[in-house]
C-alpha angles and dihedrals in degrees: 000000000000126000121181091343095306131099109263092225091065093068121129114244133201126228091260092049091051092049090052092044092052095038092239135127114266092240091053091055090044092053094046090048094050089050090053093244094121120051110248145132128226109227121178090347094306130100117244129187133197110225095217092051090047091051092051091048091049092050090051091049092050093048092047093054096043095053 
């Protein structure tokens, strides 16, 4: 799906948005992110996530645990 000429999946997400997207508590996502277990970047003191990178990471995690 396109939005303003860019692919919608490339949107930048906040910690709260990622928690809702993954169905996890905000503090759980925060802890995993701080530990480097979830792909993210700290920008201006706040964590940001790219949805497409998060989706790829999630797919890898699911494949790793189902093998």
